[in-house]
N, C-alpha and C positions, 0 to 999 in steps of 0.2 A: 504494500500500500504506500503510495508516494506521499499523499497529503497527511499532515498532522491535524487531527481533529480535536476540538475542545468540547468536552462534555461537562455539563453542570449538574452536580448532585445537590439537591435540597434535602438535608437530613435533619429532621426534627425529632429530638429526643425528649424524654420526660423532664429533663433539667435545663436543656439549652438546645438551640438549633444552629445550623451552620450552612453556608453556601460554599461548596468546594468545587474547584475546577480541576479536571485532569486532562492533560494533553497526551493523546494516544498516537504513537508513531507506527503502529502496526505490530510492535513487539513488546512495548513497555509503556508505562506512564512516565513521560519525560520529566526529569528533575529540573524544575524551573522556579525556585531552587529545590522544591520537594515534589514527590510524585503527585501529591494533591495540594492545591494551593487554596487556602482559605481566603475568600473575598468578603465574607460578612459573617458575623456571629451575633447571636441575640439570646437573651434569657427566655425561658419558658416558665412563667410563674402563674400558678393557679389563682383564682379569685374566689373568695368566699362571699356568697350572697345569702340573704335570709332563707332561701330555699335549698341551699347546699353549696358544695364545692364544684366550681366550673373551670373549664379552660377558657382563657382569654382569646377566643378564636379570631376575633377581628384584629387584634394586635398581631397574632400569628400570621394572618393573611397579609397584613401590611408588611411584616418582616419577610415573608416569602417574596413579595414584589420588590422589596428593597434588595434582597439577595440577587434577584434577576437583574435589577438595575446596576448593581455593583459589578456583576460579572460581565454584563454587556459593555459597560464603560471600560473595564480593564482590558477586555479582549476585543475592543472596538467592534462589537456586534458579531464577532466571528465565533458563534457557538453552534455546534452541530445539533445538539439536543439538550433537553432538560428532563431529569427524573426526580421524583419526590417520594420520600418515605417518612413514616412516623411510627410511633408505638401502636400497639394493637388494642382491641376490645372497645375503645370509645367510638362514639358515632354522633351524627347529626340527623335530624329529621327535617325534610323540606315539604312545603305545601305544594298545591297543584301549580303555583306560579314559579316554583323553584326557590322560594324564599325560605330562610331559616325559620323553623317553628319556635325554637327556643335556643338558649345557650347550651352547647354541649356540656354534659357533666364530666367530671373527673372520676376516674375509676376508683379513687380512694374515698369518694363520697359515701356517706353512711346509708344511702337509700337501699343498698342491696343487703343490709344486715338481715339475716334470717330468711332471705328469699330462696336460697337453695332448698332448704328444708320444706318450704311451702310448695315449691315447684315439684318436688318429688311426690307430693300427694296426687298430682295430676299425671305425671309421667315418671315412673320409677327411675332411680339413679342408674341402674344397670342398663335400662333401655335408652336413656339419654346418651350414655357412653357408646352403646352399640350403634346408635345413629350418627354420632358426631366424632367419637374417638378423642375427645378433648378433655384435658385435665380439669377437675372440679376446683374452681376458685370463685369466691363470691363476687369478684370484680368482672367476671365474664359478661359479655354483651347480653347473653340469654337472660341472666338474672337482673340486669339493668332494665331490659325491656319488660320482663315479667313484673318488676316492681311498679312500672308504669301501669300495667294492667291491674295489679292489686289495688293501687291507690287511685284508680280511675282517672288517670291523667288526661286532661282535655287535649293535650298535644296529639295523642293518638287519634282523636276524632278528626283532626284537620290534616294530619300527616299524609303525604302521598308517596314519599320516597325515603328510604333508609340509605345512608352513605357512611362508611367508616371515615375516620378523620382524614387519611390521605386521599380518599375518594372525593370527599367534600372539596378539598383544596384543588384537586385535579379538575373537578367540575367548574370551579371558579376560574381556573386557568383556561379550560378548553370548551366548556359548555356541555361536556359529555357526562351522563349519569350512569356510571357502571361501578361495580365493586371488583377490585383486583383479588385474585385467588389467594395469595399468601395471607393477606389481611382478613379476607372473608372467613378463612378457616379458623382464625383466632376467636371468633364470636361464639362458638358452640351452637351456632344456628345452621351450620353447613354440614351436609351429609357426603363424605368423600366416596362412599360406595355408590351413591346415586349420581354423583358428580353434579349436585344441585343443592339448593337450600333444602333444609329438612322441614318441608312445608307441613306434612301431617303432624309432626311433633309440635311445631309452632302453633298450629290450629288448636291442639288440645290444651295449650297453655294460654289461649286467648289472645295471642299476638297476631295482629293483622298481617296476613301473608302477602297482600298486594304491595307492601312496602319494598320488597326486596328486588333489586334490579338484576340485570344480566351480570354474570361473573366472567372476567377476562383473565387470561394467563399472564404471568410475568413476561415482560418483553413485548407487550402489546403497544403498537403505535396508537396513541390516543388522538393525535391530530395536532394542528398548529394552535398556537395561542390565539385566544379571542382577539379580534382587532383592537378593542378598547384596552385590553390588558397589554398587548404589544406596544401600543402607543404610549401608555402610561409608564412602562418600564424602559422606554427608549429604544425599542427594537425595530420600529418602523423604518423601512428603507433598507434594512439589512437582509441577509438571507432568512427565509422563513424558519422560525424556531419551532421545532417539533417537540411536543411533550410525549414522553414514553413512560409507561407504567413499568418500573423495574420490579423487584419484589417490594411492594409498597409497605410491607411490614419490615421494620428495621432489622429484626433478627434474620428474616429471610435474605435480605441483602447482605448482612454480615456473613452468613454461612456461605453464600455464593463466593465470597472473597477469602475463604479459608484456603491457604496455600498448600493443600494436601496433595500427596501422591498416592494413588491406590485407594481402595474402598474401606480399609479396616481402621479408620481413625474415629475418634470421638472429638467433639468440639464443645467449647464453652464460649458463649457470647457474654462478656462480662462488662457490666456497667451498673446503672441504678438497679436494674434487674440482672440476674444471671439466668441464662438458659443453657442447659447442658443436654447434648443429644448425639444422635447418629443420623447420617443421611441414608435414606432407605428408598427403594423404588415404589413402595406402597405404604398405606397406613396399616399399622399393626394394631388391630382392634380385636382383643381376645380377653379371656378372664384374667390372664397374668398382667396385661397392661392396665386393666381396670384396677387390679389389686395394688399395683405400684402407682396408680394415679398418674400415668404417663399421658402426654399429649401428642397428638398427630396433626401437625400444622403443615400447610402447603409450602413446598420449596420451589426451586426453580428447575426448569428443564426436566419436568416429569419426575420430580422427587418429592419425598415427604421428609419433614423434620420430626423424627420420633424423639421426643425430648421431654424435659421436665423444667418447669419454671421454678426458680429459686429466688428468694427475696433480694439477694445481691447486696451491693454496696450502699443501698438505700439506708441501711442501719447506720453506717459510718457517716453518710451525708447528713442524716438527721441529727446525729450526735454533734457533728461539727456546727450545724446551724444553731442548735441549742446553746452550745458553748460560746458561739459568736455573739448571741444575744446578751450574754453576761460580760461581754467585752474581751473574751479570749479568742482572738482570731488565730487559728492554726491552719497551716497548709496541709494538704493531704500527705506530702512528703514528711512534714514534721510529725504528723500523727503516726505514720508508718515507722518512723524512727523511734518514737517513745514506745510503740507497741513491741518493736524488736527487743527492747531492753527489759520488758516486763517478763515475769516468770511464766513458763509454758504450762499449758494444760491445767490451769487452776479452776476455771469455770467455763462452761460451754452453754450455748443456747441453740434452740431450733430456730434458724433464721426465718422459717416460714410460719412461726407461731402467729396466730391471728392478732395478738396484742401489738405486733410490730408493723402492721399494715398501714395504719393511718398516721398522718403527721402528729407530732407531739413530743413530749419529753422522753426521747429515746434512752438516754442514760438511766433515767429512773425506771423505765420499763425493763431494761436489761437487768438491773439490780433486782427488781421484783421477780422476774423469771428465775433468777438464781436462788433467791430466797425461797420461792415456792417449790423448787426442785431440790432443796437441801444442800446447795453448793455454797462455797465461799462467795461473798458478795464483792464484786470488783469495785473498788473505790476510786482509784486513779484513772486518769484518761488513758494512759498506756495500757492498763489492765483491761479496760472496757474494749478498746480497739483490738487488742490481742485476742480477747474472747470472741469478738465478732469474726476476725479473719481466720482464726483456727476453726471456728464453727463452720464457716463457709467452706473451707478446704475439706473438712470432714464430710460435710453434706455432699460435696462433689464426689468424694470417694464412695459414699453410699449409693448415690445415683448411678455412678459408673458401674458398680457391681450389678445393679438391677438392669441396666441397659444390656450388659453382657449376657445376663440370664435370658433376656427377652430375645436378643438376636442370635444367641448361640455361638458367639465368637469373642475372642479377645480383641479389645479395642486399644490400639497403640499406633502412634503417639496420641496425646491429647492436644489438640490445637486450641489455643486460647486467644481470642480476638476481642477488640474493643478497648474502651478507655480503661477498664480494669487491669489491662496488661501493664499499665504504667506503675502499678503497685507491685514492685518486685518481691516484697515480702509475701503477698498473697500468691504470686506465681510459685515461689519456692515452697510455701506451705502446701500448695496443691500437688506439686511433684512428690513431696514427702508423704502426704496423706494417701495419694493414689498409688504410689510406687511406680509411676509411669513418667517417662520424659514429657515435659511440657514444651511445646513450641509456641512462643508468645509473639503475636503480631499478625497483621498490622493493627495499629491503634485505631485508625479510621477505617476499619473494615466495612462498616455500613456504607459509607460514601464510596469506597472502592468497589464494593459489590453492586451498588446502584449504577455506577459508571460501566462496569463490566456488562450488566444486562442491557444498558443502552447500546453499547458497541455490538452486542450480539443481535439486538433487534435491527440494527442498520446493516448487518452483514459484515461488519469489520472483523469479527472473529466467528469461527464456525461451530464452537461447542463450549460447554462448561469447562471441559478439560483444557482447551486452548486458553480460556479466560483465566484459569488458575495458573497456567504457565506465565501469563502476563503478570499476575500478582507476584509470583516468585521472582520474576525479572525486575520488578519495580520496587519491592519493599524489603528492608532488612528485618530479620526476625531474631529473637533471642531464645536460646534453649536453656532449660532448667532440668538437671538430672536429679533424681531422688537422692537426698543426702542421708543424714542420720535419721533413721525411722523409729528410733527408740521412743516409745510412748504413744506413737500415732495409732497403732492398732488397738491399744487399750482405750484410748480416747474415742476412737470410732465406736467401740462397743458401748461406751458410756452414752454417747449421743444417740445411738440406735435404741437404747433403752428408754430414752426420753420421747422418742417420736411416736 
């Protein structure tokens, strides 16, 4: 390929968003000076209203347009395509005119409390899993929608269309109302065996089925930007900018960028949330995956992400936020340093305990968990952060063992991608806890996978394997070998006893 093409990834995470440009020369993302160049970054801060916790979706839309503007200015309008990804499960409802019915809720809002148990009265738990293959979590779209049914939300009376968060932003960019596969599967409203929405199940829960639009695959060309959007962001008069649906779920894009060779690897996408899994050609929906509460989410190029959602570095982020409110601003590097100096294996927590899901005084909640489970109570910041990082690494080890049981093979190495790879202590703990080599990087895997799928959609690369070769050519990775494993197996058994 002679021409170097510029691809823009709009990557919106639960804590922040960024606009990243990669220049693809046919073999690698050119270092100018990095393989991915950040042209705009913005915070993603939820807003609490009297009716609950919401995303500030209009601010996010403004930031998406600013990201486009910044990229078009820096690259003088020479962008080949743009792709957008966000977190999963959250959604918007539109009326018949295409207008927002209400502010999209945040998945940490309390409106889903108790909704899973109520839903099981109408459709049993094992039947929901048989239809969807999705891990049971109160934040899932299914229980958000069911809570609207239970509380007789008037929004359902006027809603015409359901769109997940990236689909909403893509609708505003292009005018198209579709749901992209990787994000649709996170909702627990999609039936992978039927290759369609789980409409009979939704009907039994009272959820209006006319809301759900057509589902498109990762790598679908959505079309050019709407003329009004293109004019606003400064793209008029340049080459037509094509919007492409990558894997619109951020983990789907991150897994696409795992620089793996061969099929026998496990992956961890590490950030605010951790997701750990294996890439598989089909959904694994059976009694064992139900027992392990495994999730089967859509991947790219006819794959599924057979995986487990784990609370992730949210616990450290919330601790840091609480400490900052008292005037103690500590960087993540500083927190990792004091954690490394704290004694090992004193206290452990289940990162996925329901008490840790919502914003609040996380240090106090961690101490309460330790008190409730008869463990020493961590008092210092270093002890608290070490407790979280060790517990995360041990949860990874437990999940790895269950994935191996499920797929019937040893998974090695473990590829760790995303922002969590910058925490070297967590990476080493993960190697020690799992007994497997950890290959860490790239950090910006989601944006890289987003761009990879854009290049695949335009025919610049021919397969996922070619795309992963591009990732290997473009990014440096760091390897962590298991070190002194003394104490890790005993600690794992302790944590398994708490689960």
